N, C-alpha and C positions, 0 to 999 in steps of 0.2 A: 414478800412477793406473793401476789394473789395467784390462785390456780389458773386464772385466765391469761396471766402474763405470758407463760410459755407459748400458749396458742397464738397470742398476738405477735410474738416474735417470729413464730413459724410462718404465720400469714404474711407478715411484713417481709420476711426473707423470700418467700415465694413470689410476692408481688415485685420486689426489687429484681429478682432473677428474671422474671417474665419481661420486665421493662428493659433489662440489660440484654436479654437474649433475643430481642426483636431483630428481625431481618433488617440489615441496613438498607437504606433507600437505594433504589435502582439508579444507575448513572443517568444523568439528564444531559443528553448530547446538546451542545450549543452550535457547534460548527456543522456544516453540511458535508456530505461525501465529497462534493466538488471542492469545498474549502480545504479539506485534508489532502486531496489530490494536488491541488495547486500549491499549497504551502509546505507540505511535507514530502509526499511521495514523488512528485515530478522533479523537484529540485534535487532530491537525494539520488534518484535514479539517474538523472542527467549527469550529476557530478561523479557518480560511480562509473558510469560508462566512459566519461571523459578522462578518468584517472589512469586508464591503461589503453594501449593501442599502438599502432604504428602509422606513420605518415611517410609517404614516398615523395621525396623532393628531387629536384634536378641533381643535387649533390649526394643523394643516397637515401636510405631509410632511417627515419628518426623514430626510435622507440620511446614511449613514455610510460612510466609507472611510478608509483610512490617509491621514493628512494630513502628518505630519512624516517626516523621514528615519528616525527611530527607529521610527515606526509601520510604515513600509515594510520596514525591516530585520526587524522581528518577523514580519511576514507572510512575508517571504522565507525565514525559518527553517522555517516550516511547509511552504512549497513545496519546499524542499530535502529535507525529511523525506519528502514524498510522491514525490519522484523517486528516492530511494534505498531506501526501505522495500521496494519490489517486488523489488529485488536480494536482500534478505534473505529474503523470502517464498519465493523459488524455489530456495534452496540445497538441493541434494539431501540427503535424509535428515531434513529438518525435519518434525516431526510436527504435525498439525493442533492437537492439544491435549496438554498434559502429563498425567501420571498424576493422576487425580482431577479433571481439568478437564472441564467440559461446555461446550456452546455456550450463548450467551446465549439466554434465552427457550426453553430446551430442553423446557419443558412445553407450549409453544404448538403446536397442530396444524400440521404441515407443516415444523417445524424438524427438521433432520437431526442425528443424533448424530455425534460426531467420527470414530468408526470408519467410518461410512458415507461421510463426506466424504473421509477418507483413502483409502478404496478407490476412490472416483470419481477423485480426483486421480491415483492410481497407474494407473488404467485408461486415462487420457487425459492424460498429463503435458503434451503440447504445448498442449492447450486451456487448462490452468491457467496455463502460462507466457504464453500470448497474453493472457489476462485480466489477469495481473499487469502485462504490458507496457502494457495499456490504462490502468491506474492510473498507471504511470510517465509515459505521454504526457500524461495530464491534469495531473500534477504539473509537467511541463515547460511546458505551456501556462500554468499559474499562475505559474511562475517568469518566463516571458517577460513576462507582464502586470505582474508586480511590478517587474521591471527597467525596464519602460517607464513605471512609475507610472501605469497606465491602469486606473481602477476598472471601466470598462465591460468591458474585456477580462478583468478578474479575475472579474466576474460570469459571463461566458461560460465561463471556465475552471472555475468552480464548478459550472456545469451539466455540463460534460464530466466532472468528477470524480464527480458524482452518477451519471451514466450508467455510468462505469467501475465504481463500487462496486456498483451494482445488478446489472450484468451478472454479476459474480462471485457476489454473494450469491444471486441467483436461480438460479444454476447449482448452487451447493454448499450454501449455508446453509439457504435456505428455498424450494427449487424446488417443493415441494408445498403451500406455504402458500396458503390461500384468499385471493383478491384482496379487499381491503377494499371494503365496500359504499360507494357514494356517499352522502353525507349526505342526509337527508330534507329537501328544500327547504321543506316545510310547517312544519318545526320552527323555521326561521330567519325565517319571515315573508316570505320571498322566493318569489314565484310563478315556476314554470318557464316 
C-alpha cells in the first residue's frame, strides 16, 4: 500500500460522511391549509363533537357517548388526527389555498380572501403557530379523555376544541364578520 493510500481513504471517508450528513430536504407541502382543514380537521372535529352529548326528546333525555372499545377506538382516531394536523398546518411554505380555491362562504361579509389570510400569516407567523398549537392541545385533551374512556372529559375537550377553532377562524378567516344577532325571544314564545 502506498503512503498516499491512507490519505485517500481518509478523504473518501470524509466525503462519504459529508454526503451522508447533509441536511435532509425540507418538507414540500402539496395540500393547502384549506385542504387539510376540509379533509382532516373539520371531519375529525365534527365526529368528535358528535360522539358525546345529550338530546332532549318528548320521552326524555338521550345521552350518547362511545360505549364499546371499537367506539372509543374510532373516536381516538379523530383525536389523533386533531393532534397531528396542526403539525401539517405549520409546515413552512404551505399555502392557505391552492390555485383556484377560495375560502368557504367567501361571498359572506367579513370572510377574508386566501391572499389576505396568507399575508396575515406571513406578517405574524408566531401567532399562527400558537393558534395551531392551541388546536393540538385541544386534540391532546380529547386523546386523554378517550384513553380514560371519560365522556365528561371528552365534552370538556370538545369545548376546548371549539375555542381553539374559533380563535384561529376569528383571527384569519372571518375577523370582520358581523356577530350574529341573538334570536328574537318573542318569536319562540319565551318571554325574556
